[in-house]
C-alpha positions in Angstrom: 0.1 -0.1 -0.1 1.1 3.7 -0.3 3.4 4.7 2.4 5.5 7.8 3.1 8.3 7.7 5.8 9.7 11.1 7.0 13.2 11.5 8.4 15.8 13.9 9.2 14.1 15.7 12.1 15.8 16.7 15.3 16.9 19.3 17.7 18.7 22.3 16.3 19.9 25.8 17.6 18.1 28.9 16.4 19.8 29.7 13.0 20.7 26.4 12.3 19.7 24.1 9.4 17.8 20.8 9.0 16.9 18.8 5.8 13.9 16.5 6.0 13.4 13.6 3.7 10.3 11.8 2.9 10.4 8.4 1.1 7.6 7.1 -1.0 6.6 3.4 -1.9 3.5 1.6 -3.0 2.3 4.1 -5.6 3.6 6.1 -8.7 5.6 8.8 -6.9 6.0 11.0 -10.0 2.4 11.3 -10.7 1.7 13.2 -7.4 2.2 16.5 -6.2 4.0 16.6 -2.7 3.4 18.7 0.4 5.0 19.5 3.6 2.7 20.5 6.5 3.5 20.9 10.1 1.7 21.0 13.4 2.9 22.7 16.5 1.1 21.7 19.9 -2.3 23.3 20.3 -2.3 24.5 16.6 -3.7 23.2 13.7 -1.9 21.4 10.8 -0.6 24.0 8.4 0.8 23.8 4.8 4.3 24.8 4.6 5.3 24.1 1.1 4.3 22.2 -2.1 5.9 21.0 -5.4 4.1 19.7 -8.4 4.7 16.2 -9.8 7.5 17.1 -12.0 9.1 19.5 -9.6 8.8 22.6 -11.8 6.5 24.6 -9.6 6.9 25.3 -5.9 5.1 27.2 -3.3 5.6 28.4 0.2 3.8 29.7 3.2 4.7 33.2 4.0 6.5 32.3 7.3 9.0 30.1 5.7 9.5 31.9 2.4 13.3 32.5 1.6 14.3 30.1 4.5 12.8 26.7 3.4 13.3 25.1 0.0 11.2 22.0 -1.2 12.6 19.9 -3.9 12.0 16.3 -5.1 13.8 13.3 -7.0 11.5 11.3 -8.8 14.2 8.7 -9.4 14.5 8.1 -5.6 10.8 8.6 -4.8 11.9 11.3 -2.4 10.8 14.9 -1.4 13.1 17.0 0.6 12.5 20.1 2.7 15.8 22.0 3.3 15.1 24.5 6.3 17.7 27.3 6.8 17.7 30.0 9.5 15.4 28.2 11.7 13.4 29.9 14.5 11.9 28.6 17.7 8.5 29.1 16.1 9.4 26.4 13.5 9.3 23.9 16.3 6.6 21.4 15.2 5.9 17.9 13.8 6.5 18.0 10.0 4.3 15.7 7.8 4.6 14.9 4.2 1.6 14.2 1.9 1.0 12.9 -1.6 -2.1 14.2 -3.4 -3.3 14.4 -6.9 -6.0 17.0 -7.9 -7.2 17.1 -4.2 -7.2 13.4 -3.8 -5.0 12.5 -0.8 -2.8 9.4 -1.6 -0.9 9.2 1.6 0.4 11.1 4.7 3.3 10.3 6.6 3.8 9.6 10.3 5.6 12.8 10.9 9.2 13.9 12.2 9.7 16.1 15.1 11.6 19.5 14.5 12.5 21.3 17.7 14.4 24.6 17.3 15.9 25.6 20.9 18.9 26.9 22.4 
């Protein structure tokens, strides 16, 4: 069945960087747009970034523009989120999602990112 597995989270100091990965299996990865969401304690899950199936178009939420970069490698069935200049308010569980024209194929289980000194 379709599966997404995130990795790369951890504890980082403010101003630091992390690279999240999301490995896909069980479906045709290159046919799906991919999304990164995050959810902080007490908050709703929010969209962080997205990339089209071919990787040509990306979009970012305003709080992360200029600091985060989403990319994908369809040969490796993996989507990435490079996070630079991290702030304490970036602390959250980060999830990846695969969807096609609004139909969700899969969600990952999430990876914790904590930004703290």
